[in-house]
Backbone as CSV, one residue per row, in Angstrom:
resi,resn,N_x,N_y,N_z,CA_x,CA_y,CA_z,C_x,C_y,C_z
1,ASP,59.999,37.142,-11.282,58.964,37.738,-10.875,57.858,38.904,-11.294
2,SER,56.898,38.415,-12.053,56.341,39.974,-11.977,54.654,39.714,-11.508
3,ILE,54.391,41.156,-11.650,52.833,40.828,-11.566,52.205,41.858,-12.252
4,THR,51.579,41.607,-13.070,50.206,41.886,-14.135,48.659,42.550,-14.112
5,LEU,48.751,43.800,-13.695,48.025,44.318,-13.236,46.412,43.973,-14.473
6,LEU,45.393,43.837,-14.027,44.281,43.575,-15.000,42.830,43.766,-14.829
7,GLY,42.055,44.915,-15.094,40.618,45.702,-14.539,39.605,43.754,-14.480
8,LYS,39.532,44.238,-13.419,38.380,42.977,-12.807,37.302,42.759,-13.659
9,THR,36.035,44.087,-14.449,35.536,43.911,-15.591,35.354,43.441,-16.808
10,SER,37.381,43.229,-16.642,37.900,42.800,-18.428,37.833,41.556,-18.614
11,LEU,37.439,40.690,-17.249,37.690,39.045,-17.469,35.924,38.894,-16.958
12,VAL,35.408,39.325,-15.930,34.215,38.756,-15.744,32.844,40.103,-15.823
13,ASP,31.853,39.274,-16.590,31.122,40.413,-16.653,30.036,40.342,-15.411
14,TRP,30.134,41.223,-14.738,29.393,41.388,-13.283,27.808,41.261,-13.671
15,ALA,27.679,41.876,-14.497,25.884,42.138,-14.850,25.772,40.608,-14.892
16,GLN,26.342,39.634,-15.272,25.775,38.505,-15.885,26.241,37.549,-14.509
17,VAL,27.260,38.081,-13.410,27.024,37.588,-12.055,26.226,37.961,-11.527
18,GLY,25.639,38.865,-11.752,24.498,39.308,-10.869,23.081,38.775,-11.568
19,LEU,23.201,38.445,-12.442,21.873,37.795,-13.075,21.274,36.526,-12.117
20,ARG,22.674,35.529,-12.155,23.000,34.000,-11.969,22.641,33.603,-10.339
21,PHE,23.098,34.932,-9.945,22.531,35.210,-8.208,21.173,35.545,-8.442
22,ASP,20.604,36.531,-8.995,19.080,36.279,-8.707,18.086,35.284,-9.401
23,GLN,18.584,34.738,-10.370,18.105,33.611,-10.653,18.250,32.154,-9.743
24,LEU,19.231,32.198,-9.018,19.470,31.170,-7.797,18.337,31.683,-6.524
25,ALA,18.353,33.094,-6.395,17.255,33.526,-5.103,16.266,33.424,-5.726
26,PHE,15.588,33.187,-6.751,14.239,32.909,-7.276,13.966,31.513,-7.794
27,GLY,14.793,30.693,-7.601,14.701,29.284,-7.646,14.385,28.974,-9.182
28,VAL,15.524,30.012,-10.208,14.890,29.656,-11.769,16.081,29.089,-12.377
29,ALA,17.159,29.003,-11.314,18.732,28.587,-12.361,18.511,27.520,-12.563
30,GLY,19.157,27.146,-14.309,18.653,26.198,-14.961,17.490,26.037,-15.713
31,ASP,16.938,26.840,-15.466,15.559,26.620,-16.184,15.305,26.243,-17.942
32,ASN,16.439,26.724,-18.058,16.611,27.291,-19.611,16.978,25.695,-20.423
33,SER,18.354,24.929,-19.404,18.664,24.210,-19.618,17.773,22.664,-19.263
34,PHE,17.053,23.054,-17.944,16.148,21.904,-17.562,15.059,22.585,-17.139
35,PRO,13.912,22.700,-17.999,12.722,23.548,-17.179,11.685,22.678,-16.592
36,ALA,11.345,23.234,-15.637,10.105,22.566,-14.486,9.289,22.441,-15.166
37,TYR,8.606,21.433,-14.615,7.351,20.556,-14.946,6.682,19.968,-13.999
38,THR,5.497,19.682,-14.297,4.701,18.982,-13.348,4.312,17.149,-14.053
39,LEU,4.187,16.231,-13.682,4.262,14.581,-14.116,3.020,14.353,-13.647
40,GLN,1.883,14.254,-14.263,0.525,13.778,-14.444,0.067,12.638,-14.413
41,ILE,-1.237,12.396,-13.549,-1.891,11.143,-14.162,-2.995,11.371,-13.956
42,TYR,-3.946,10.724,-15.080,-5.669,10.963,-15.153,-6.103,9.582,-13.826
43,GLU,-6.905,9.996,-13.083,-7.590,8.855,-12.076,-9.207,9.054,-12.233
44,GLU,-8.948,8.165,-12.752,-10.667,7.823,-13.222,-11.524,7.555,-11.679
45,HIS,-12.617,8.030,-11.944,-13.831,7.954,-10.584,-14.849,7.564,-11.070
46,PRO,-15.413,6.576,-9.871,-16.821,5.726,-10.152,-17.530,5.825,-10.991
47,ASP,-17.781,7.417,-11.099,-19.026,7.869,-11.774,-18.539,8.024,-13.489
48,GLY,-17.554,7.635,-14.051,-17.379,8.207,-15.268,-16.032,9.116,-15.125
49,THR,-15.971,9.873,-14.582,-15.384,11.027,-14.584,-14.000,11.167,-13.736
50,GLY,-13.454,12.188,-14.537,-11.811,11.502,-13.842,-10.878,12.980,-13.506
51,ASP,-10.055,13.493,-13.368,-9.196,14.368,-12.996,-7.846,13.676,-13.354
52,TRP,-6.888,15.043,-13.931,-5.343,14.524,-13.617,-4.839,15.432,-12.865
53,ILE,-4.115,14.577,-11.857,-3.520,14.709,-10.809,-2.031,14.247,-10.576
54,CYS,-1.197,15.013,-9.958,0.034,14.789,-9.598,0.628,13.270,-9.671
55,LEU,1.524,13.076,-10.191,1.873,11.607,-10.593,3.119,11.238,-9.330
56,ASP,2.698,10.905,-8.037,3.748,10.490,-7.248,4.674,9.008,-7.265
57,ASP,5.924,8.905,-7.110,6.655,7.350,-6.626,5.472,6.575,-6.059
58,GLY,5.074,5.233,-6.808,4.072,4.577,-5.543,2.779,4.717,-6.075
59,TYR,2.504,5.482,-6.973,1.026,4.935,-6.923,0.455,4.098,-7.434
60,ALA,-0.337,3.908,-6.981,-1.785,2.686,-6.515,-2.826,3.224,-7.212
61,THR,-3.372,1.757,-8.223,-4.602,1.977,-9.202,-5.531,0.792,-9.353
62,LEU,-6.526,0.801,-9.596,-7.107,-0.741,-10.157,-7.232,-0.718,-11.472
63,GLN,-6.841,0.336,-12.367,-6.918,0.791,-13.691,-5.349,-0.302,-13.702
64,ASP,-6.247,-1.308,-15.733,-5.143,-1.739,-16.325,-4.036,-1.063,-17.427
65,GLN,-4.782,0.089,-17.360,-4.155,1.055,-18.087,-3.984,2.334,-17.682
66,VAL,-3.051,3.274,-17.401,-3.274,4.622,-17.306,-2.987,5.629,-18.278
67,SER,-2.998,7.085,-17.964,-2.598,7.700,-19.169,-1.846,8.813,-18.262
68,ILE,-0.611,9.256,-18.698,0.308,10.576,-18.078,0.391,11.260,-19.241
69,ARG,0.412,12.199,-18.657,1.209,13.558,-19.253,2.129,14.681,-18.249
70,VAL,2.595,15.394,-19.463,3.755,16.520,-18.536,2.695,17.960,-18.362
71,GLU,2.725,18.578,-17.680,2.396,19.982,-17.636,3.560,21.213,-17.258
72,ARG,3.639,21.810,-17.862,4.929,22.643,-18.366,4.502,23.854,-16.880
73,SER,5.692,24.321,-16.210,5.554,25.442,-15.267,6.863,26.297,-15.564
74,ASN,6.800,27.509,-15.140,8.023,28.228,-15.330,8.979,28.247,-16.694
75,GLN,7.434,28.614,-17.732,7.565,28.442,-19.519,9.183,29.280,-19.254
76,THR,9.999,28.899,-20.104,10.810,30.012,-20.641,11.067,29.796,-21.912
77,VAL,11.734,31.143,-22.881,11.804,31.407,-24.306,12.241,30.073,-24.842
78,VAL,13.116,29.416,-24.180,14.162,28.545,-24.653,12.945,26.732,-25.588
79,TRP,12.328,26.890,-24.628,11.413,26.026,-24.557,9.679,26.185,-24.578
80,THR,9.406,27.120,-25.774,8.242,27.528,-26.233,7.522,26.239,-26.879
81,GLY,8.585,25.861,-27.893,8.122,24.629,-28.784,7.336,23.445,-28.089
82,SER,6.780,22.518,-29.083,6.231,21.386,-28.712,7.152,20.504,-27.754
83,TRP,6.885,19.320,-27.239,7.296,18.480,-26.098,6.620,17.470,-26.090
84,ARG,7.350,16.408,-25.736,6.810,14.821,-26.406,7.243,13.846,-25.009
85,LEU,7.029,13.078,-24.758,6.476,12.334,-23.629,7.157,10.517,-24.103
86,SER,7.605,10.216,-24.115,7.626,8.744,-24.834,8.407,7.878,-23.622
87,GLN,7.450,6.084,-23.850,7.694,5.627,-22.882,8.878,4.909,-23.479
88,CYS,9.416,4.697,-22.334,10.812,3.485,-22.910,10.818,2.385,-22.722
89,GLN,11.115,1.240,-23.725,11.011,-0.125,-23.751,11.441,-0.828,-24.418
90,GLY,11.904,-2.086,-23.821,12.978,-2.820,-24.587,14.802,-2.180,-23.922
91,THR,15.475,-2.215,-25.042,17.041,-1.921,-24.491,17.545,-1.458,-25.904
92,GLY,18.737,-0.715,-25.605,19.375,-0.584,-26.371,19.445,1.321,-27.109
93,GLU,20.111,1.558,-27.475,19.569,3.167,-28.163,18.805,3.739,-27.979
94,HIS,18.104,3.128,-29.221,16.980,3.549,-28.965,15.566,3.641,-28.132
95,ALA,15.594,2.648,-27.292,14.888,2.219,-25.983,13.751,3.281,-25.547
96,CYS,14.535,4.405,-25.484,13.562,5.696,-25.124,13.388,6.453,-26.103
97,ARG,13.289,5.868,-27.457,13.316,7.688,-28.096,11.723,6.810,-29.202
98,PRO,10.971,7.440,-30.136,10.082,7.395,-30.822,10.659,6.797,-31.841
99,LEU,9.555,5.623,-32.382,10.583,5.127,-33.590,10.341,5.756,-34.964
100,HIS,9.589,6.898,-35.016,9.603,7.386,-36.339,9.328,9.162,-35.895
101,GLY,9.812,9.854,-36.549,9.887,11.391,-36.501,8.225,12.037,-36.234
102,TYR,8.648,12.789,-35.391,7.160,13.741,-35.196,7.227,14.878,-35.641
103,SER,6.214,16.106,-36.402,6.783,17.269,-36.397,6.990,18.313,-35.199
104,SER,7.316,19.524,-35.591,6.705,20.681,-34.006,5.698,20.699,-33.893
105,THR,4.676,20.102,-34.065,3.260,20.430,-33.549,2.876,19.683,-33.202
106,GLN,3.490,18.683,-33.072,2.492,17.621,-32.416,3.499,16.979,-30.974
107,TYR,1.981,16.280,-30.372,2.592,16.068,-28.715,2.987,16.929,-27.868
108,TYR,2.207,18.178,-28.096,2.300,19.184,-27.281,1.273,19.247,-26.006
109,ASP,1.773,18.502,-24.648,0.979,18.311,-23.513,0.469,16.692,-23.814
110,GLN,0.654,15.833,-25.066,-0.353,15.055,-25.442,0.038,13.844,-23.972
111,PRO,-0.550,13.443,-23.459,-0.712,12.363,-22.959,-0.585,10.631,-23.507
112,ILE,0.843,9.626,-22.613,0.883,8.559,-23.395,0.080,7.354,-22.406
113,ASP,-0.348,6.320,-22.975,-1.214,5.387,-22.525,-0.527,3.972,-22.267
114,VAL,-0.552,3.857,-20.366,0.550,2.679,-20.608,-0.232,1.175,-19.574
115,ASP,0.140,0.243,-20.169,-0.478,-0.887,-19.318,0.442,-1.361,-18.547
116,LEU,-0.522,-1.793,-17.334,0.230,-2.393,-16.327,0.093,-3.729,-16.000
117,ASP,0.941,-3.954,-15.805,0.862,-5.868,-15.138,0.473,-5.540,-13.575
118,PRO,0.203,-6.752,-13.072,-0.330,-6.667,-11.401,1.240,-6.765,-10.755
119,GLY,0.632,-5.883,-9.666,1.953,-5.732,-8.734,2.760,-4.177,-9.459
120,ASP,3.747,-4.385,-8.656,4.296,-2.207,-9.028,5.504,-3.015,-10.221
121,ASN,5.013,-1.939,-10.749,5.273,-1.479,-12.488,6.335,-0.187,-12.494
122,SER,7.871,-0.459,-13.329,8.430,0.755,-12.963,8.702,1.067,-14.276
123,ILE,7.828,2.246,-14.388,7.457,3.209,-15.998,9.018,4.051,-16.024
124,GLU,9.346,3.863,-17.002,10.739,4.981,-17.799,10.007,5.674,-18.846
125,MET,10.239,6.750,-18.790,9.673,7.864,-19.490,11.192,8.850,-20.127
126,TYR,10.674,9.512,-21.078,11.946,10.243,-21.663,11.088,11.695,-22.279
127,LEU,11.521,12.482,-21.898,10.547,14.084,-22.143,11.849,14.732,-22.882
128,GLU,11.132,15.192,-24.316,12.481,16.023,-24.982,11.255,17.452,-25.539
129,GLY,11.832,18.403,-25.705,10.868,19.533,-26.134,12.374,19.848,-27.815
130,TYR,10.628,20.426,-28.461,11.437,20.949,-30.089,12.236,22.508,-29.831
131,VAL,12.957,22.331,-30.383,13.829,23.449,-30.385,14.836,23.468,-31.277
132,ASN,14.801,24.421,-32.067,15.564,25.335,-33.115,15.436,23.908,-34.159
133,ASN,14.498,23.762,-34.484,14.330,22.456,-35.115,14.686,20.922,-35.145
134,GLY,14.833,21.001,-33.768,14.982,19.565,-33.339,14.578,19.192,-32.178
135,TRP,14.641,18.125,-31.701,14.215,17.524,-30.739,15.516,17.448,-29.590
136,GLU,14.625,17.962,-28.206,16.417,18.342,-27.575,15.683,17.367,-25.833
137,TYR,16.995,17.032,-25.223,16.584,16.315,-24.143,16.241,17.325,-22.899
138,ILE,15.078,16.937,-22.616,14.739,17.521,-21.026,14.710,16.708,-19.916
139,ASP,14.382,15.404,-19.558,14.697,14.497,-18.889,14.232,13.014,-19.175
140,PHE,15.234,12.272,-18.298,14.634,10.801,-17.939,14.316,10.620,-16.787
141,ILE,13.050,9.714,-16.801,11.408,9.868,-15.688,12.133,8.290,-15.499
142,ARG,12.158,8.293,-14.155,11.533,6.988,-13.668,10.697,6.323,-12.356
143,VAL,9.312,5.938,-12.473,8.131,6.331,-11.772,8.070,4.730,-11.520
144,THR,7.170,4.387,-10.416,6.916,3.240,-9.626,4.995,3.245,-9.803
145,ILE,4.730,2.577,-10.488,2.835,2.756,-10.072,2.730,1.144,-9.570
146,HIS,1.426,0.950,-8.750,1.189,-0.168,-8.387,-0.020,-0.852,-8.742
147,HIS,-0.302,-1.542,-9.145,-1.598,-2.276,-9.870,-2.316,-3.556,-9.450
148,GLY,-3.275,-3.084,-8.763,-3.736,-4.099,-7.901,-4.571,-3.888,-6.316
149,MET,-4.496,-4.904,-5.764,-4.905,-5.400,-4.281,-3.641,-4.215,-4.153
150,MET,-3.979,-3.289,-3.136,-2.585,-2.629,-2.386,-2.606,-2.331,-0.723
151,MET,-3.590,-3.621,-0.218,-3.702,-3.956,1.231,-4.158,-5.251,1.247
152,ASP,-3.303,-6.066,1.766,-3.431,-7.243,2.507,-3.663,-7.710,3.955
153,LEU,-4.474,-8.366,4.126,-5.148,-8.839,5.767,-5.305,-10.149,5.917
154,THR,-4.292,-10.933,6.754,-4.459,-11.826,7.406,-4.824,-12.389,8.939
155,VAL,-5.799,-13.085,9.003,-5.568,-13.830,10.579,-4.954,-15.385,10.878
156,LEU,-4.461,-15.206,11.800,-3.754,-16.411,12.368,-4.282,-16.949,13.347
157,PRO,-5.123,-18.008,13.825,-5.958,-19.027,12.842,-6.831,-18.746,12.205
158,PRO,-7.506,-19.210,10.795,-8.776,-18.344,10.541,-9.631,-19.032,11.520
159,THR,-9.370,-20.366,12.298,-10.326,-20.905,12.723,-9.963,-21.627,13.935
160,GLN,-10.694,-21.862,14.965,-9.979,-22.819,15.999,-11.185,-23.082,17.134
161,GLU,-10.901,-23.983,18.154,-11.623,-24.038,19.222,-11.106,-24.031,20.388
162,VAL,-11.542,-23.414,21.557,-11.021,-23.205,22.558,-11.972,-23.772,23.324
163,GLU,-11.669,-24.228,24.819,-11.810,-24.938,26.103,-13.173,-24.272,26.559
164,PRO,-14.094,-25.049,27.477,-15.201,-24.101,28.233,-14.723,-22.854,29.202
165,GLY,-15.263,-21.728,28.715,-14.396,-20.594,29.888,-13.531,-20.006,29.259
166,ALA,-12.509,-20.565,28.140,-11.584,-19.819,27.523,-11.784,-18.979,26.652
167,SER,-10.409,-17.871,26.730,-10.891,-17.145,25.900,-10.140,-17.404,24.573
168,ALA,-10.394,-16.974,23.509,-9.683,-17.311,21.864,-8.776,-15.589,21.815
169,THR,-7.486,-16.457,21.665,-6.379,-15.329,20.700,-6.143,-15.911,19.892
170,PHE,-6.081,-14.477,18.991,-5.569,-14.807,17.379,-4.805,-13.808,16.825
171,THR,-3.751,-13.682,15.646,-2.835,-12.780,15.340,-3.147,-12.052,14.269
172,ILE,-3.332,-10.779,14.048,-3.884,-9.986,12.538,-2.374,-9.332,12.001
173,GLU,-2.520,-9.850,10.777,-1.273,-9.180,9.922,-1.775,-7.707,9.321
174,VAL,-1.349,-7.091,8.917,-1.983,-6.145,7.620,-0.907,-5.772,6.975
175,ALA,-0.873,-5.849,5.528,0.260,-5.716,4.555,0.013,-4.791,3.470
176,ASN,1.232,-3.895,3.783,1.349,-2.986,2.812,1.501,-3.655,1.192
177,LEU,1.401,-3.634,0.196,1.339,-4.756,-1.099,2.290,-3.509,-1.860
178,SER,2.234,-2.468,-1.534,2.812,-1.106,-2.294,4.026,-0.564,-2.176
179,ALA,4.390,0.246,-3.301,5.869,0.928,-2.640,6.031,2.039,-1.756
180,ALA,4.670,2.619,-2.034,4.371,3.720,-1.587,3.409,3.632,-0.257
181,ASP,3.796,4.719,0.966,3.237,4.529,2.243,1.669,4.193,2.374
182,LEU,0.997,3.716,3.375,-0.562,3.947,3.186,-0.772,4.532,4.759
183,GLN,-1.734,5.605,5.030,-1.928,6.539,5.765,-3.331,6.284,6.037
184,ASN,-3.313,6.423,7.480,-4.671,6.701,8.626,-5.242,5.070,8.600
185,VAL,-4.325,3.874,9.053,-4.717,2.710,8.665,-5.818,2.343,10.057
186,SER,-6.704,1.944,9.960,-7.295,1.339,11.111,-7.958,-0.112,10.724
187,VAL,-8.067,-0.781,12.111,-8.242,-2.306,12.247,-9.585,-2.360,13.194
188,VAL,-10.306,-2.893,13.002,-11.223,-3.568,13.921,-11.836,-4.996,13.498
189,VAL,-12.189,-5.116,14.693,-12.605,-6.707,14.855,-14.322,-6.478,15.367
190,ILE,-14.910,-7.004,14.583,-16.576,-7.144,14.926,-17.044,-8.510,15.063
191,PRO,-17.606,-8.310,16.024,-18.588,-9.516,16.622,-20.120,-9.848,16.059
192,PRO,-20.326,-11.035,15.893,-21.675,-11.449,15.172,-22.535,-10.903,15.681
193,GLY,-23.823,-9.543,14.757,-24.540,-8.930,14.898,-24.175,-7.469,15.144
194,GLY,-22.891,-7.467,15.431,-22.582,-5.932,15.592,-21.942,-4.922,14.840
195,SER,-21.358,-3.927,14.918,-20.926,-3.058,14.052,-19.816,-2.275,14.702
196,GLU,-19.070,-1.518,13.625,-17.691,-1.007,14.383,-18.034,0.013,15.967
197,THR,-19.010,0.377,16.112,-19.096,0.899,17.163,-19.105,0.630,18.369
198,ASN,-19.248,-0.800,18.358,-18.764,-2.051,19.562,-17.486,-2.882,19.316
199,GLY,-16.779,-2.377,18.573,-15.838,-3.538,17.612,-14.668,-3.555,19.170
200,LEU,-13.911,-4.801,18.353,-13.097,-5.094,19.255,-11.553,-4.983,19.024
201,CYS,-10.500,-5.122,19.496,-9.358,-4.879,19.328,-8.892,-4.159,18.591
202,VAL,-9.399,-2.514,18.697,-9.153,-1.663,17.599,-7.483,-1.489,17.478
203,LYS,-7.052,-1.209,16.269,-6.095,-0.503,16.130,-5.818,0.521,15.251
204,GLY,-4.975,1.663,15.324,-4.701,2.663,14.344,-3.674,2.946,14.476
205,LEU,-2.891,3.477,12.948,-1.943,3.249,12.923,-1.679,4.804,11.839
206,ASN,-0.985,5.841,11.823,-0.679,6.935,10.953,-0.260,6.446,9.805
207,SER,0.407,6.088,9.688,1.379,5.314,8.335,1.561,3.720,9.065
208,LEU,1.795,2.862,6.825,2.245,1.565,7.297,2.893,1.954,6.112
209,ALA,4.613,1.523,6.628,5.724,2.125,5.188,5.214,0.990,3.802
210,GLY,5.994,1.445,2.962,5.804,0.798,1.613,6.375,-0.445,1.820
211,VAL,5.627,-1.671,1.197,5.908,-2.887,0.817,6.571,-3.185,2.714
212,SER,5.660,-3.497,3.417,5.863,-3.701,5.082,4.632,-4.215,5.765
213,THR,4.342,-5.127,6.510,3.454,-5.698,7.244,3.606,-5.322,9.039
214,TYR,2.663,-4.763,9.126,1.928,-4.830,10.694,1.570,-5.807,11.391
215,THR,1.392,-6.303,12.800,0.977,-7.446,13.481,1.034,-7.151,14.621
216,TYR,-0.855,-7.533,15.090,-1.110,-7.615,16.793,-1.587,-8.683,16.981
217,GLY,-1.722,-8.883,18.445,-2.976,-9.706,18.989,-3.796,-9.313,19.192
218,CYS,-4.901,-10.011,18.884,-6.478,-10.139,19.628,-6.596,-10.963,20.800
219,THR,-7.443,-11.037,21.554,-7.994,-11.427,22.586,-9.462,-11.444,22.815
220,ILE,-10.361,-12.309,22.583,-11.682,-12.619,22.210,-12.218,-12.966,23.774
221,THR,-12.824,-12.487,24.618,-13.136,-13.325,25.461,-14.664,-14.161,25.552
222,PRO,-15.038,-15.014,26.310,-15.894,-16.161,25.438,-17.270,-15.675,25.761
223,PRO,-18.292,-15.633,25.093,-19.545,-14.840,25.186,-20.519,-15.913,26.371
224,SER,-21.498,-15.400,26.789,-22.479,-16.092,27.380,-22.868,-17.336,27.180
225,ALA,-22.986,-17.726,26.094,-23.501,-19.078,25.565,-22.261,-19.822,24.964
226,PRO,-21.828,-20.738,24.670,-21.272,-21.813,24.767,-21.931,-21.686,22.593
227,GLY,-20.912,-22.330,21.438,-21.233,-22.178,20.467,-20.040,-21.755,19.496
228,THR,-20.508,-21.748,18.285,-19.518,-21.219,17.372,-19.967,-20.115,16.583
229,TYR,-19.085,-19.263,16.593,-19.087,-17.692,16.221,-18.089,-16.955,15.229
230,GLN,-18.912,-16.451,13.969,-17.906,-15.574,13.435,-17.534,-14.175,13.096
231,TYR,-16.154,-13.906,13.595,-15.801,-12.111,13.771,-15.834,-11.979,12.841
232,SER,-15.762,-10.541,12.246,-15.176,-9.988,11.049,-14.153,-8.803,11.340
233,ILE,-12.906,-9.373,10.525,-11.930,-8.202,10.697,-11.947,-7.279,9.484
234,ASP,-12.098,-6.025,9.663,-11.911,-4.960,8.984,-10.765,-4.097,9.112
235,ALA,-10.274,-3.857,7.676,-8.698,-2.628,7.835,-9.120,-1.996,6.433
236,LEU,-9.079,-0.617,6.728,-9.224,1.045,6.074,-8.147,1.441,6.319
237,ALA,-7.746,1.744,5.041,-6.390,2.657,4.770,-6.425,3.783,3.480
238,GLU,-5.509,4.907,3.995,-5.360,5.611,2.659,-4.194,5.440,1.833
239,THR,-4.330,5.871,0.874,-3.413,5.521,-0.673,-2.787,7.242,-0.623
240,ALA,-1.720,7.216,-1.242,-0.816,8.453,-1.106,-1.707,9.412,-2.510
241,ASN,-2.358,8.998,-3.190,-3.209,9.699,-4.039,-4.943,10.005,-3.641
242,GLY,-4.788,9.721,-2.042,-6.378,10.056,-1.738,-7.085,9.213,-1.740
243,GLN,-7.246,7.635,-2.103,-7.547,7.659,-2.524,-7.768,6.222,-1.172
244,TRP,-8.789,5.762,-0.876,-9.481,4.962,0.575,-9.453,2.980,-0.384
245,VAL,-9.010,2.447,0.476,-8.831,0.968,0.189,-9.430,0.125,1.534
246,GLU,-10.221,-1.016,1.417,-11.034,-1.876,2.463,-10.639,-3.061,2.396
247,ARG,-10.247,-3.929,3.193,-10.160,-5.415,3.498,-10.775,-6.279,4.369
248,VAL,-11.739,-6.761,4.039,-12.652,-7.445,5.193,-12.599,-8.785,4.909
249,ILE,-12.037,-9.761,6.242,-11.616,-10.951,6.378,-12.568,-11.601,7.239
250,TYR,-12.434,-12.895,7.656,-13.331,-13.912,8.864,-12.492,-14.822,9.544
251,THR,-12.852,-14.686,10.902,-12.517,-15.881,11.895,-13.650,-16.399,12.410
252,GLN,-13.560,-18.070,12.478,-14.250,-18.570,13.289,-13.533,-19.190,14.609
253,ILE,-14.750,-18.648,15.611,-14.095,-19.354,16.941,-15.474,-20.294,17.567
254,THR,-15.005,-21.751,18.212,-15.911,-22.307,18.527,-16.014,-22.563,20.439
255,PHE,-16.323,-21.739,20.809,-16.391,-21.909,22.736,-17.383,-22.708,23.005
256,GLY,-16.201,-23.809,23.546,-16.803,-24.885,24.174,-17.982,-25.432,25.393
257,GLU,-18.649,-25.913,24.730,-19.677,-26.731,26.161,-19.420,-26.912,27.182
258,THR,-19.649,-26.852,28.380,-19.096,-28.199,29.583,-20.207,-28.828,29.445
259,THR,-19.086,-30.247,30.098,-19.924,-31.172,30.024,-19.363,-31.716,31.670
260,GLU,-20.422,-32.234,32.290,-20.516,-32.473,33.248,-20.010,-33.796,33.414
261,VAL,-19.221,-34.618,34.236,-18.930,-35.592,34.813,-19.435,-36.056,36.131
262,THR,-19.858,-37.205,36.092,-20.605,-38.024,36.983,-20.167,-39.056,37.394
263,VAL,-19.672,-39.320,38.569,-18.567,-40.349,38.793,-19.623,-41.204,39.727
264,GLU,-20.585,-42.407,39.525,-21.930,-43.202,40.136,-21.510,-43.785,40.903
265,GLU,-21.703,-44.466,41.606,-21.508,-45.114,43.509,-20.405,-46.668,42.823
266,SER,-20.623,-46.829,41.517,-19.654,-48.198,41.370,-18.383,-47.665,41.094
267,GLY,-17.911,-46.169,40.908,-16.935,-45.655,40.584,-16.740,-45.415,38.549
268,THR,-17.890,-45.951,38.328,-17.665,-45.158,37.273,-18.281,-44.060,36.564
269,VAL,-17.561,-44.218,35.513,-17.819,-42.876,34.608,-18.599,-42.311,33.431
270,PRO,-19.332,-41.734,32.339,-20.108,-42.060,31.818,-19.267,-43.027,30.620
271,GLY,-19.876,-43.938,30.163,-18.919,-45.135,28.832,-18.399,-46.032,29.726
272,GLY,-18.715,-46.084,30.710,-18.074,-47.313,31.495,-17.007,-47.008,32.428
273,PRO,-16.514,-48.033,33.262,-15.243,-47.896,33.531,-14.551,-47.748,32.444
274,GLY,-13.500,-46.688,33.172,-12.097,-45.818,32.074,-12.918,-45.321,30.945
275,GLY,-14.007,-44.476,31.428,-14.852,-44.172,30.095,-14.582,-42.847,30.226
276,CYS,-12.944,-42.726,30.484,-12.732,-40.987,30.347,-12.536,-40.825,28.670
277,SER,-12.822,-41.757,28.133,-12.579,-41.566,26.874,-13.853,-41.188,25.976
278,ASP,-14.525,-41.150,26.423,-15.899,-40.645,26.061,-16.180,-39.692,25.583
279,PRO,-16.768,-39.661,24.076,-16.026,-38.664,22.756,-16.999,-37.199,22.952
280,ARG,-18.044,-37.486,24.328,-18.525,-36.345,24.768,-17.669,-34.928,25.673
281,LEU,-16.442,-35.881,25.970,-15.977,-35.121,27.239,-14.659,-34.296,26.505
282,THR,-14.374,-33.191,26.794,-13.279,-32.253,25.643,-11.912,-32.602,26.169
283,PRO,-11.003,-32.782,25.645,-9.408,-33.165,26.211,-9.671,-32.421,27.737
284,ALA,-9.715,-31.481,27.626,-9.527,-31.315,29.227,-10.204,-31.854,30.187
285,TYR,-12.009,-32.296,30.295,-12.250,-32.738,30.984,-12.067,-34.129,31.238
286,GLN,-11.408,-34.993,29.806,-10.432,-36.139,29.692,-9.451,-36.298,31.132
287,ARG,-8.953,-35.241,30.597,-7.431,-35.110,31.747,-8.130,-35.083,32.871
288,ILE,-9.321,-33.888,33.475,-9.771,-33.950,35.141,-10.440,-35.472,35.073
289,CYS,-11.220,-36.342,34.521,-11.667,-37.451,34.519,-10.361,-38.788,35.278
290,GLU,-9.592,-38.148,34.217,-8.143,-39.628,34.947,-7.532,-38.980,35.581
291,THR,-7.298,-38.059,36.106,-6.844,-37.664,37.382,-7.706,-37.939,38.348
292,TYR,-8.710,-37.833,38.679,-9.547,-38.309,39.315,-9.749,-39.813,39.973
293,LEU,-9.909,-40.340,38.930,-9.664,-42.024,38.848,-8.391,-42.299,39.829
294,ARG,-7.284,-41.717,39.246,-6.299,-41.966,39.957,-5.751,-41.773,41.078
295,GLU,-6.988,-40.828,41.557,-6.665,-40.299,43.157,-7.741,-41.397,43.828
296,ILE,-8.790,-41.521,43.596,-9.705,-42.788,43.896,-9.073,-44.319,43.994
297,GLY,-7.763,-44.281,43.363,-7.483,-46.194,43.084,-8.227,-46.290,41.835
298,TYR,-8.713,-46.016,41.097,-9.696,-46.850,40.148,-8.721,-47.346,39.070
């Protein structure tokens, strides 16, 4: 056995070791190989204007087509040339690459237009930078964009009839149809001629997870006058990108009228002997009538 002595500076460049520790401390380690960037989408406003905002996974929109781009950050010397973003389509070796060449001056921060299908769209993109007279890989990006209605609202049953003096009970379902969470969800049942200030069965949720449903029950006490009433159910929620979505549906409830049953001296009821099947009687009063007749031995 033998021992060989070597100077540590002959094996390791300690200045480079210190540089790597500094890069790690400042959060820029690896920027020369994988430069930092922000993925953005152009969000249109109702007045025709718009803004470039950060594109998060699960973004929801009603637009049929969206524009997507990248914005550089922590720019390094290696990646000062042009960048280009391409949408991956189809399969095979060149599915994520442009079908024809581009010069080094094209596609710098240029957006791509993406057509959306109804529902969740998985968008795959390929990001490259022009380095040393050629295009070099930077990143592969996959993001889900939801196109269409982001929230659904259901009431079961949609219509119902209740007996005189009885309350009406129904179930409300709030469904998040997008992959991203909905925030600040509120649901309220508004009586005929009323408003949210005197709403019924008010429910508030801090968030509703993506592709999930929240269900709760609501009980409505009978109004002072019998009849058929229509109640509106209003749900409001905030999307991940700060948009507000609203859904309104209706439920119709018939609160039955009290029908007086009169037993005459002859022991008959409206409709003649055995007239408990009189159509003017609700099922509940038909049963009362039949019970009474049995008790008196009719």
